[in-house]
N, C-alpha and C positions, 0 to 999 in steps of 0.2 A: 504493500500500500504506500509506504514511504517513497519508493522509487516512482510510483505512478504520480504522486503529488509533485515530486521534484520535476518530473518530465512535463507535467501540466504547467508548472510555473515557468519553465523554459519556453513553452509555446505561447504564453500570454504576451501579447504585444499591444502597445498603445499607438493609435494613429495620432500623429502630431500635425496632420494637415490642418491648415487654418480654414475656417469657414469663409467661403467666397460669396459676396453679396454685390448686387448692383446698388446704385445710390438710392433708388426708390425703396428697395427692400431694407437697406440700412436705416433709412429715415423711419420707416414703419416699425422696424424691430426695436431700435433704441428709444424711439418716442414712447412706445408701449411699456418698455422696461422702466424708463425713467418715471413715467406717470404712475406706475404701480408703486414705486418707491416713494414718490411724492405723497401719494394718498395715505401711505402708512407712516409718513413722517420719518422716513428711514434713509434719506438721501445719502448720508455720510457712509452708509454700509454698501452702497453700490460699487462694484469693482471698477477700477479705472480701466479705460478703454483705449486700445491702440489701433489706429486705422492705417493700413499700408496700401499704397496704390501708386500708379504712374503719375507723373506731374500733370496737373490740370484735369484729373479724372472727376473732380467734384467733391473732394473731401471737405474743404472749407464751406462750400455752398450747402453741403448736407447738414452741417452743424447749424447753419442759419435756419434751414428748413425745420430741423428738429426743434429749435427754439420757438419758432413761430407756432408750430403745432402744440407745444406745451402751453404757450400763452393762450391759445384759443380754447384749449380744453380744460385749463385749470384756473384761468383768470388771474394768474400770477405773472409778474413781470420777469422775463428771463434776460439776464445780463451775461453776454459773452465777453470774457476777458481773454484776448488773443495774445499769447506770449511766444515770441521766437527766441528760443534759448541761444541761438547763434549770435544774437545781438547783445548778449550779456556776458559777464564773467561771474564766477561763483560768488565773489564778494558782493556784486550788484544784487544778486538774488537774495543774499542773506540780509542785506541792509547796511546801515551805517552805524558803527560803534560809537557810543558816547559814554562818558564816565558816570558811574553811580557813586557819588562821594560817600553816601551813608554806608554802602556795602563794600566800598573799595573794589568794585568790579566794573566791567564794561557791559553796557546794555545795548542791544542791537535794535535800532529803530526799524519799524516795519517798512519795507519798500512799498512804494505806491502801487505797484502791480498786484500786491496781495491785500490791498485795502478794499476788500469785498464786503458788500452789504450783508448784514445778519438778519434782515427783516424777514418775517414770516410771509410777507407778500412778494418776496423775491426768490427766484431760483438762479443760482450762479452756475455758469459753465466755464470752467478754467480750461482753456484750449491751448495745449502745448504743441503748436504747429511746427513742422519741420524738425521734429525731435532728432531724427537720424542724421540731420545735417550738422548737429552740434557735436564737437569732439567729446570723447568719453569723460574728460574732466568736467564738462558741463552736464552731460547726461547723468552724471552721478548726483547732481542736484535734484533730478527727477525721481530718484529712488525713494526719498522720504515723501515727496509729494504724492506719488502714485500709491504707496502702501500706507504710510502713516498720516497722510494728508497734512503734513507740516514741513517746514523748512527751517532748520535751526530752532530758534525760539518761537517762530510764528506758526500758528495753526490755522488751517483753512476753516471758514465758517461751516457749520453742519449742513447748510443748505447748498453745498457746492458739489457738482459733478466734475470729474476730471476726465478729459479726453486728450489723447496725444495723436499725432499723425506724422507720417514720414513716407519717403519714396523707397523704391527698391534699389539695391546696390548696382544692378545692371542697367539703371536708367541714365547713367553717366551724369547724374547730378551730384552735388557734393553730399556724400553719405559716409557715415561711419557705422561699423557693425555695432549693434546694440548688445551690451553685455548680457550674459545669461541671467544674472541676478535681476537685471532690470526687466528683461522679457517676462520673467516669472511674476512680475508685479502687475501685469496687464491681462485683460481678456482681449484676444486678437481677432481682427476681421480684415480680410483682403477685399479691397474695393475694385471691382472691374468696370470697364466701360460697357455700358448697355445703351444701345441706340434708342430703344423704345422709352426707357426711363428718362433719357436725356431729352427726348422730344416732349414728353409730358412736362418736365421741368422748364424747357424752353418756352412753351406756350404759357405756363403759369408766370413766367418772369419776363414776358413781353420781348423775347428775342425777335429780331426783325424777320418778317415772314419770308423774305428772300432766302435767308439762311435755313429756316425751318423746312421750306420746300426743297432746298438743295440737298439737305441731309436726308430727307424722306426719299429722294430719288437716288442718292448715293450714300447709303448707310455705312458702307465700308470706309468712307473717307472722314468719318467723325474724328478719328484719332490716328496718329502715326503708328504704324505697326513696328517699325524699326527705329529705336532711339539712337541714331547715329551721331556721335559727338562732333563729327567733322562737318555736319550740315548745320547752317545757322538757323534754319527754321524747323521747328518741331510742332506739328499740329496736334492739339489736344482740345477737349471740350472747352477749356478756358480760352483758346484761340478764337473760337466761334463767338463766344460772349464778347470778347474784345472787338471782333470784327463787326458785330451787331451795333455797337456804339458808334463806330466809324460810319457805317452805312446810314444810320439814322441821322447823323450830322451832315453828311455830304449830299443826301437826297439823290437827285438824278444827274449829278455832275460826273458823267461816265468817264471822262478823261482822267479826272482825279481819282475816281473810284477804282479803276484798274490798278493804278500805282499803289494805292493804299491797301487794297486787298492783297496784292502780291507781297507787300511788306509784312503781312500777318501770316498768310498761308502759302505763299510761294506763287510763282508765275503760272505754273500749269493749272493749279486750282483756280487762280484768278480768271483765267481764260474760260475754264469750264463754268464758273459761276456766271460770268457775263454772257456766255452762250446760252445758258439756261434762261437768264433774264430776257434776252433778245430772241429766244426761240419763237418760231411762228405758232407753235402750239405746245401744250403741256404733255410731256411724255407720260406723266401719271394718268392722263386720259386714255392712253393706249392700254395701260395695264388694267385700268378700271373698266375697259370696254366701252368708253364713251366716244371713241373715234377709231376708224380704220383707215383714215386718210394717210397717204404716204407722202412724205416731203418731196418737193419737186427737184431740189438740187442734190447731186451726189454727195456733197460734203455734209448736208443735213441727214441724208440716209445713213452715211457712215457714222455720224454722231449718234443717231437713234439706235443703230445696231449695237454700238459699243456700250451704250448705257443699259440697254435691255440685257445684254450678256452679263454685265456686272450685277444687275439687280435680281436675276433669276434665282440666285442662291437664297434670297430672302422670302420668296413666295412659291418655291417649287412644289410645296405640299398644298398650295391653294389651287384647287381644281379649276375654279371659275377664272382666276387670273391667267392660268396657263391656257385655258380656252381662248381668252381674249388675245393673248400673245399669238397663238397659232392662227387665229382669224386675221390678225394684222399681217403676219408674215406671208399669208397667202397672196397679198398684194405687193409685197416687196420684190425687187429683182431677186431671182433665185440664189445668186451667189451670196447675197447678204442674208436672206431669210434662212438659208441652209446653215449658216454659222449659228444662229439662234436655235434652230431645230436640233442640231448636233449637241448643243449644250444641254438641251432638255433631255435628250436620250442618254446623256452621261450619268444621270441620277438614277438611283434605286428609290422610286417613290413608293411610300407605304400607304398613303391614305386613298389612293385611287390608281387605276391602271390607265396610263396615258394612251397606250395603243388602242384602247377601246373607245376613245373619244371620237365622235363623228368628224370633228375638225382635224384631228390627227390623220384619220383615214383620207380625208379630202386633200390634205397636204401631201400625203404619200402618193395619191393619184396624180397630183400636179408634178411631183418629181419624176414619176414614171413617164408622164407625157413629155416632160422636158428632156429626159434621156432619149426617148424615141426620136424627138425632133433633132437632137444633137447628132 
């Protein structure tokens, strides 16, 4: 029996994979957790949270959304205190020492960043942003904050949640490895880029419709896939928010618009965005089955073909949209329509059988007629 128990112990393993959430799920999960602790007057017992994700994925914006939701559901004021440890040194965080003549000791004055409200009508969120960008000498200051909710002589008010955030080491941003002891003081979440969640956020936060429409048509372009340190421009959800502000300010000054867009997301994307703005029709109408009209110029046909090829990944399981696409390519020149048709055939579709669709059979007949004519 002893050997069996020993063997069983050896076979026990713990998965240390971090839970991965999109920003929408994160906001919902943490909001519910925080509100449960607020209702039980137990805020100080909530574990400190560490969010890790690529630059610009929406970590900071998520904190703001969480604060808004808490305010709307608890009628309490939520105050976010955003601290970038990289901007400080350990002495700054502890405060300024002054002499206590009576006790013949030094007393540390509380630094202003820890001067948080203790009111029952307030909830504090202490946000340690870019934690992994701080060297380990500064990260050490987060040890006490995360676990003991204090730093030196200063204790956080009991109405304070602690959240930290940082980037991955392979993002080529300034990052330092987080010591194991500090990791163990947080509950961890990986934040991933999610197009649908970002679009919901974009509409709620009045992002320019040009950008929303563009990302709907090109969801794969929301974020750079390869964070190459040799390239000056890295596109993230934060980039599109920045670009929205520029477009709102420049209105229809197209000559200035292309230069400014290129400065944020690069020349190639700038041209694509302007092509979309100036396109004679909306490609989304093709996908939604609102039009089967084919562009007149070869350059526009090439553009439509390229966009549809890119977008098929995102709705291949949507039978009606694939029907719409097949109906559209019936009218395209065969060489272009065949590119999209082959892309559709590349997938193993689970929700329906594409070869049983009437429009699929109709396109096959067109191909056979074309081959005979050739």
